[in-house]
MARSE-431021 format. One record per residue (C-alpha): residue in one letter; x, z, y. Coordinates in Angstrom, 1 decimal, m for minus. Example, Ala and Ser with C-alpha at 12.3 -4.5 7.8 and 13.67 -1.06 7.14 Angstrom:
MARSE-431021
{'A' {12.3 7.8 m4.5}}
{'S' {13.7 7.1 m1.1}}
This chain:
MARSE-431021
{'X' {65.3 90.3 201.6}}
{'X' {68.3 88.1 202.4}}
{'X' {70.5 90.2 200.1}}
{'X' {68.0 89.9 197.2}}
{'X' {67.8 86.2 197.6}}
{'X' {71.6 86.0 197.5}}
{'X' {71.8 88.0 194.3}}
{'X' {69.1 85.8 192.6}}
{'X' {71.0 82.6 193.6}}
{'X' {74.2 84.0 192.0}}
{'X' {72.5 84.8 188.8}}
{'X' {70.9 81.4 188.7}}
{'X' {74.3 79.8 189.2}}
{'X' {75.8 81.8 186.4}}
{'X' {73.0 80.9 184.0}}
{'X' {73.4 77.3 184.9}}
{'X' {77.1 77.4 184.2}}
{'X' {76.6 79.2 180.9}}
{'X' {74.1 76.6 179.8}}
{'X' {76.4 73.7 180.7}}
{'X' {79.3 75.3 178.8}}
{'X' {77.1 75.8 175.7}}
{'X' {75.9 72.2 175.9}}
{'X' {79.5 71.0 176.2}}
{'X' {80.5 73.0 173.1}}
{'X' {77.5 71.6 171.1}}
{'X' {78.4 68.0 172.1}}
{'X' {82.0 68.6 171.1}}
{'X' {80.9 70.0 167.7}}
{'X' {78.6 67.1 167.1}}
{'X' {81.4 64.7 168.0}}
{'X' {83.7 66.4 165.5}}
{'X' {81.1 66.3 162.8}}
{'X' {80.6 62.6 163.3}}
{'X' {84.3 61.9 163.2}}
{'X' {84.6 63.9 160.0}}
{'X' {81.8 62.0 158.2}}
{'X' {83.3 58.7 159.2}}
{'X' {86.5 59.7 157.5}}
{'X' {84.6 60.6 154.3}}
{'X' {85.1 64.3 154.6}}
{'X' {83.6 67.0 156.8}}
{'X' {85.6 69.8 158.4}}
{'X' {83.9 72.3 156.1}}
{'X' {84.9 70.4 153.0}}
{'X' {88.5 69.7 154.2}}
{'X' {90.8 72.2 152.5}}
{'X' {93.3 73.9 154.8}}
{'X' {96.9 74.5 154.0}}
{'X' {96.4 78.1 152.9}}
{'X' {93.9 77.0 150.2}}
{'X' {96.2 74.3 148.9}}
{'X' {99.1 76.7 148.7}}
{'X' {96.9 79.3 146.8}}
{'X' {95.8 76.7 144.3}}
{'X' {99.4 75.5 143.7}}
{'X' {100.5 79.1 143.2}}
{'X' {97.7 79.6 140.7}}
{'X' {98.7 76.6 138.7}}
{'X' {102.3 77.6 138.6}}
{'X' {101.4 81.2 137.6}}
{'X' {101.9 81.9 133.9}}
{'X' {98.7 82.3 131.9}}
{'X' {98.0 85.8 130.7}}
{'X' {96.3 86.3 127.3}}
{'X' {93.9 89.2 126.9}}
{'X' {94.8 89.4 123.2}}
{'X' {98.4 90.4 124.1}}
{'X' {97.2 93.6 125.8}}
{'X' {93.7 94.3 124.3}}
{'X' {93.4 94.8 120.5}}
{'X' {89.6 95.5 120.4}}
{'X' {87.4 94.3 123.2}}
{'X' {84.5 96.7 123.0}}
{'X' {82.4 94.6 125.3}}
{'X' {82.4 91.8 122.7}}
{'X' {82.1 93.9 119.5}}
{'X' {78.9 94.0 117.4}}
{'X' {77.2 97.3 116.7}}
{'X' {76.9 97.4 112.8}}
{'X' {75.4 100.9 112.9}}
{'X' {78.1 102.0 110.4}}
{'X' {81.0 103.0 112.7}}
{'X' {83.2 100.1 111.8}}
{'X' {84.8 97.5 114.2}}
{'X' {84.3 94.1 112.7}}
{'X' {87.0 91.4 113.3}}
{'X' {85.6 88.4 115.2}}
{'X' {85.1 85.3 113.1}}
{'X' {87.7 82.7 113.9}}
{'X' {87.0 79.0 114.0}}
{'X' {89.0 76.3 112.2}}
{'X' {90.8 75.4 115.5}}
{'X' {92.1 79.0 115.9}}
{'X' {94.0 78.9 112.6}}
{'X' {97.8 78.8 112.7}}
{'X' {99.8 76.3 110.8}}
{'X' {100.8 78.8 108.1}}
{'X' {97.2 79.9 107.6}}
{'X' {96.1 76.3 107.2}}
{'X' {98.8 75.7 104.6}}
{'X' {97.8 78.7 102.6}}
{'X' {94.2 77.6 102.6}}
{'X' {95.3 74.2 101.4}}
{'X' {97.4 75.7 98.6}}
{'X' {94.4 77.8 97.5}}
{'X' {92.1 74.8 97.4}}
{'X' {94.7 72.9 95.3}}
{'X' {94.8 75.8 92.8}}
{'X' {91.1 75.8 92.6}}
{'X' {91.1 72.0 91.9}}
{'X' {93.7 72.5 89.2}}
{'X' {91.4 74.8 87.2}}
{'X' {89.3 72.0 85.9}}
{'X' {88.6 70.4 82.6}}
{'X' {91.8 68.7 81.5}}
{'X' {91.9 65.1 80.5}}
{'X' {91.2 64.2 76.8}}
{'X' {94.4 64.4 74.7}}
{'X' {96.0 61.2 73.5}}
{'X' {96.9 62.7 70.1}}
{'X' {93.8 64.4 68.6}}
{'X' {95.8 66.1 65.8}}
{'X' {98.2 67.8 68.3}}
{'X' {95.3 68.9 70.6}}
{'X' {94.6 72.7 70.9}}
{'X' {91.7 73.7 68.6}}
{'X' {89.2 76.5 68.6}}
{'X' {90.3 79.6 66.5}}
{'X' {86.9 79.8 64.9}}
{'X' {85.5 76.3 64.3}}
{'X' {88.6 74.0 64.9}}
{'X' {87.0 71.9 67.5}}
{'X' {89.0 70.4 70.3}}
{'X' {86.2 71.1 72.9}}
{'X' {87.7 74.5 73.9}}
{'X' {86.9 76.4 77.1}}
{'X' {89.6 75.4 79.6}}
{'X' {89.3 78.5 81.7}}
{'X' {89.9 80.8 78.7}}
{'X' {92.8 78.6 77.6}}
{'X' {94.5 78.4 81.0}}
{'X' {94.1 82.1 82.0}}
{'X' {94.1 84.1 78.7}}
{'X' {95.8 81.5 76.4}}
{'X' {92.8 81.9 74.1}}
{'X' {91.6 78.8 72.2}}
{'X' {87.8 79.2 71.8}}
{'X' {84.9 76.9 72.5}}
{'X' {81.8 77.8 74.4}}
{'X' {79.6 78.1 71.3}}
{'X' {81.9 80.5 69.6}}
{'X' {82.4 82.5 72.8}}
{'X' {78.6 83.0 73.0}}
{'X' {78.3 83.6 69.2}}
{'X' {81.0 86.3 69.1}}
{'X' {80.6 88.5 72.1}}
{'X' {82.3 91.5 70.3}}
{'X' {85.5 89.5 70.5}}
{'X' {85.4 87.1 73.4}}
{'X' {83.3 89.0 76.0}}
{'X' {84.9 90.0 79.3}}
{'X' {85.5 93.6 80.3}}
{'X' {85.8 95.0 83.8}}
{'X' {88.8 97.1 84.8}}
{'X' {86.5 100.2 84.9}}
{'X' {85.3 99.6 81.3}}
{'X' {88.9 99.2 80.1}}
{'X' {89.8 102.6 81.6}}
{'X' {86.8 104.5 80.4}}
{'X' {86.4 102.9 76.9}}
{'X' {90.0 102.2 75.9}}
{'X' {91.8 104.8 78.1}}
{'X' {94.3 102.3 79.6}}
{'X' {96.1 103.1 82.8}}
{'X' {96.1 101.2 86.1}}
{'X' {99.7 100.2 85.7}}
{'X' {99.1 98.8 82.2}}
{'X' {96.2 96.7 83.3}}
{'X' {98.0 95.4 86.4}}
{'X' {101.1 94.3 84.4}}
{'X' {100.8 90.5 84.2}}
{'X' {103.3 90.4 81.3}}
{'X' {100.7 92.2 79.2}}
{'X' {97.3 91.1 80.4}}
{'X' {95.9 88.1 82.3}}
{'X' {92.7 88.4 84.3}}
{'X' {90.1 86.5 86.1}}
{'X' {89.0 87.6 89.5}}
{'X' {85.5 87.0 90.7}}
{'X' {83.3 88.2 93.6}}
{'X' {81.8 91.5 93.0}}
{'X' {77.9 91.6 93.1}}
{'X' {78.3 94.9 95.0}}
{'X' {79.3 93.7 98.5}}
{'X' {81.0 96.9 99.4}}
{'X' {83.3 96.9 96.4}}
{'X' {86.5 94.9 95.8}}
{'X' {86.7 91.8 93.7}}
{'X' {86.0 92.1 89.9}}
{'X' {88.9 91.8 87.6}}
{'X' {87.8 90.6 84.1}}
{'X' {89.9 91.0 80.9}}
{'X' {89.4 89.5 77.5}}
{'X' {88.0 92.1 75.0}}
{'X' {90.0 91.3 71.9}}
{'X' {93.3 91.4 73.9}}
{'X' {92.4 94.8 75.3}}
{'X' {91.5 96.1 71.8}}
{'X' {94.7 94.9 70.3}}
{'X' {96.8 96.7 72.9}}
{'X' {94.7 99.8 72.8}}
{'X' {94.9 100.0 69.0}}
{'X' {98.7 99.7 69.2}}
{'X' {98.8 102.4 71.8}}
{'X' {96.6 105.0 70.1}}
{'X' {97.3 104.1 66.5}}
{'X' {94.2 102.1 65.5}}
{'X' {90.5 102.7 65.9}}
{'X' {90.8 106.2 64.3}}
{'X' {93.4 107.2 66.9}}
{'X' {91.2 105.9 69.7}}
{'X' {88.3 108.0 68.4}}
{'X' {90.6 111.0 68.2}}
{'X' {91.7 110.5 71.8}}
{'X' {88.0 110.2 72.8}}
{'X' {87.2 113.5 71.0}}
{'X' {90.2 115.2 72.6}}
{'X' {89.2 114.1 76.1}}
{'X' {85.6 115.2 75.5}}
{'X' {86.7 118.6 74.3}}
{'X' {88.9 118.9 77.4}}
{'X' {86.0 118.1 79.6}}
{'X' {83.7 120.6 77.9}}
{'X' {86.3 123.4 78.1}}
{'X' {87.1 122.7 81.7}}
{'X' {83.3 122.7 82.5}}
{'X' {82.9 126.0 80.7}}
{'X' {85.9 127.5 82.4}}
{'X' {84.6 126.6 85.8}}
{'X' {81.1 128.0 84.9}}
{'X' {82.6 131.3 83.8}}
{'X' {84.7 131.5 87.0}}
{'X' {81.6 130.9 89.2}}
{'X' {79.5 133.4 87.1}}
{'X' {82.2 136.0 87.6}}
{'X' {82.3 135.4 91.3}}
{'X' {78.5 135.6 91.5}}
{'X' {78.5 139.0 89.7}}
{'X' {81.0 140.3 92.1}}
{'X' {79.0 139.2 95.0}}
{'X' {75.8 140.6 93.5}}
{'X' {77.4 144.1 93.0}}
{'X' {78.7 144.1 96.5}}
{'X' {75.3 143.1 97.9}}
{'X' {73.6 145.8 95.8}}
{'X' {76.0 148.5 97.0}}
{'X' {75.5 147.4 100.6}}
{'X' {71.8 147.5 100.2}}
{'X' {71.7 151.0 98.7}}
{'X' {74.1 152.3 101.4}}
{'X' {71.9 150.7 104.1}}
{'X' {68.7 152.3 102.6}}
{'X' {70.3 155.7 102.5}}
{'X' {71.4 155.5 106.1}}
{'X' {67.9 154.4 107.2}}
{'X' {66.5 157.5 105.5}}
{'X' {68.8 159.7 107.5}}
{'X' {70.9 160.8 104.5}}
{'X' {74.5 159.9 103.9}}
{'X' {76.0 158.6 100.7}}
{'X' {76.1 161.2 98.1}}
{'X' {78.6 160.6 95.3}}
{'X' {77.2 160.7 91.8}}
{'X' {80.3 161.7 89.8}}
{'X' {80.7 160.7 86.2}}
{'X' {82.1 162.8 83.4}}
{'X' {85.9 163.2 83.4}}
{'X' {87.5 159.9 82.6}}
{'X' {90.7 161.3 81.2}}
{'X' {92.5 164.5 81.3}}
{'X' {96.3 164.4 81.9}}
{'X' {97.4 167.9 81.5}}
{'X' {95.9 169.7 84.5}}
{'X' {94.8 166.5 86.3}}
{'X' {91.1 165.4 85.8}}
{'X' {89.9 162.0 87.1}}
{'X' {86.3 161.3 88.1}}
{'X' {84.6 158.2 89.4}}
{'X' {81.5 157.7 91.5}}
{'X' {78.8 155.7 89.7}}
{'X' {77.5 154.1 93.0}}
{'X' {80.6 153.2 95.0}}
{'X' {83.4 153.4 92.4}}
{'X' {85.4 156.0 94.3}}
{'X' {87.9 157.8 92.1}}
{'X' {89.2 161.4 92.6}}
{'X' {91.8 163.5 90.9}}
{'X' {91.2 167.2 90.4}}
{'X' {93.8 169.7 89.5}}
{'X' {92.8 172.5 87.2}}
{'X' {94.8 175.7 87.4}}
């Protein structure tokens, strides 16, 4: 019993010492917290030296742009259901100085194409070709050099209407290089009503006709060129049709021969040649051909 009581006393002493140590630690922690709050900053909020050094290193570190290494960020792209990667729209603040200057130049050009001021000398003012009025269309005059008013433009569409580049190629047989030559033709570019196509290029009808008549030798020459091209299209179409028909006949004969051969094999009989009459007799040599498979033989008559 005495040994048991001694062991219990030791454990009680150890527990008491442990409690006192924990209490002392708690009091010291409380005291530290109170001192930190009085200084306006707790120990948890007080940055240590390692954190300060890390922040300084982060500030001094050179910034890395993702755009220098990544051309298309798939995580930010929009799925257009068409298989295309759309360029992200840039705001005004993202434009460079050169891009901003180009935009300003374009806006100046747009502002220039406006109705000019009234002329000081009426007699020297440009007048309409048709009615001699000075109220001409400024756009036609500035772009095409054509003096025509709005009324005459609407009244004479066979002369002053606008043609697209496709119509010039199909109706007047002009080439791409001729239409794009600015020394020959001037054009107006407008947005295409078809969103998927490029911008429309509009040409003045009577200028196109004058150049086409000089190229083909008048309206009769233009008609002859149209007939020649139509004949070429018809001949080419007929030639392609004949080639396809010939190929189809060959395929049909081969399929027919294969079918007959398969039927004979299914019946248990081999292919029996059906020889024709002698094709030609060259001395003692006689040639014959099978009517079914086209096999030719040469026989020698003694």
